[in-house]
C-alpha atoms as a printed R data frame, in Angstrom:
   type eleno elety resid chain resno        x       y       z
1  ATOM     1    CA   UNK     A     1 -141.054 153.164   0.752
2  ATOM     2    CA   UNK     A     2 -141.967 150.215   2.979
3  ATOM     3    CA   UNK     A     3 -141.538 147.819   0.054
4  ATOM     4    CA   UNK     A     4 -138.086 149.189  -0.664
5  ATOM     5    CA   UNK     A     5 -137.036 148.727   2.962
6  ATOM     6    CA   UNK     A     6 -138.434 145.204   3.049
7  ATOM     7    CA   UNK     A     7 -136.522 144.208  -0.077
8  ATOM     8    CA   UNK     A     8 -133.400 145.811   1.409
9  ATOM     9    CA   UNK     A     9 -133.788 143.748   4.569
10 ATOM    10    CA   UNK     A    10 -134.175 140.592   2.518
11 ATOM    11    CA   UNK     A    11 -131.073 141.508   0.533
12 ATOM    12    CA   UNK     A    12 -129.147 141.990   3.768
13 ATOM    13    CA   UNK     A    13 -130.211 138.589   5.054
14 ATOM    14    CA   UNK     A    14 -129.052 136.911   1.859
15 ATOM    15    CA   UNK     A    15 -125.807 138.893   1.805
16 ATOM    16    CA   UNK     A    16 -124.946 137.746   5.309
17 ATOM    17    CA   UNK     A    17 -126.133 134.190   4.845
18 ATOM    18    CA   UNK     A    18 -124.383 133.554   1.517
19 ATOM    19    CA   UNK     A    19 -121.538 136.105   1.677
20 ATOM    20    CA   UNK     A    20 -122.657 137.750  -1.580
21 ATOM    21    CA   UNK     A    21 -122.975 141.331  -2.798
22 ATOM    22    CA   UNK     A    22 -126.150 143.391  -2.746
23 ATOM    23    CA   UNK     A    23 -126.539 143.051  -6.504
24 ATOM    24    CA   UNK     A    24 -126.161 139.281  -6.281
25 ATOM    25    CA   UNK     A    25 -128.705 139.140  -3.463
26 ATOM    26    CA   UNK     A    26 -131.217 141.151  -5.481
27 ATOM    27    CA   UNK     A    27 -130.645 138.915  -8.508
28 ATOM    28    CA   UNK     A    28 -131.278 135.867  -6.310
29 ATOM    29    CA   UNK     A    29 -134.523 137.376  -5.032
30 ATOM    30    CA   UNK     A    30 -135.660 138.258  -8.548
31 ATOM    31    CA   UNK     A    31 -134.822 134.785  -9.844
32 ATOM    32    CA   UNK     A    32 -136.775 133.067  -7.063
33 ATOM    33    CA   UNK     A    33 -139.637 135.499  -7.519
34 ATOM    34    CA   UNK     A    34 -139.906 134.636 -11.199
35 ATOM    35    CA   UNK     A    35 -139.436 130.884 -10.707
36 ATOM    36    CA   UNK     A    36 -142.058 130.698  -7.960
37 ATOM    37    CA   UNK     A    37 -144.383 133.187  -9.705
38 ATOM    38    CA   UNK     A    38 -144.653 135.367  -6.600
39 ATOM    39    CA   UNK     A    39 -144.274 139.123  -6.303
40 ATOM    40    CA   UNK     A    40 -140.834 140.266  -5.209
41 ATOM    41    CA   UNK     A    41 -142.322 142.132  -2.255
42 ATOM    42    CA   UNK     A    42 -144.141 139.028  -1.023
43 ATOM    43    CA   UNK     A    43 -141.014 136.902  -1.355
44 ATOM    44    CA   UNK     A    44 -138.962 139.496   0.540
45 ATOM    45    CA   UNK     A    45 -141.582 139.648   3.287
46 ATOM    46    CA   UNK     A    46 -141.585 135.852   3.604
47 ATOM    47    CA   UNK     A    47 -137.791 135.807   3.875
48 ATOM    48    CA   UNK     A    48 -137.718 138.556   6.504
49 ATOM    49    CA   UNK     A    49 -140.471 136.981   8.611
50 ATOM    50    CA   UNK     A    50 -139.605 133.290   8.335
51 ATOM    51    CA   UNK     A    51 -136.018 133.163   7.176
52 ATOM    52    CA   UNK     A    52 -137.050 130.934   4.268
53 ATOM    53    CA   UNK     A    53 -136.647 131.856   0.622
54 ATOM    54    CA   UNK     A    54 -138.642 129.060  -1.010
55 ATOM    55    CA   UNK     A    55 -142.379 128.741  -1.341
56 ATOM    56    CA   UNK     A    56 -143.977 126.904   1.550
């Protein structure tokens, strides 16, 4: 449940920031997750906490 909420928060951030739909935001998260070889949950947490999508 917490993971789902975290991913939802990350989606909301991306939706607001880039003016995209929820599906597009999720696709963006998944793409970055795969490219950076990081779990989706970890990427979402990083985005929510730092505001950054990329790997530090």
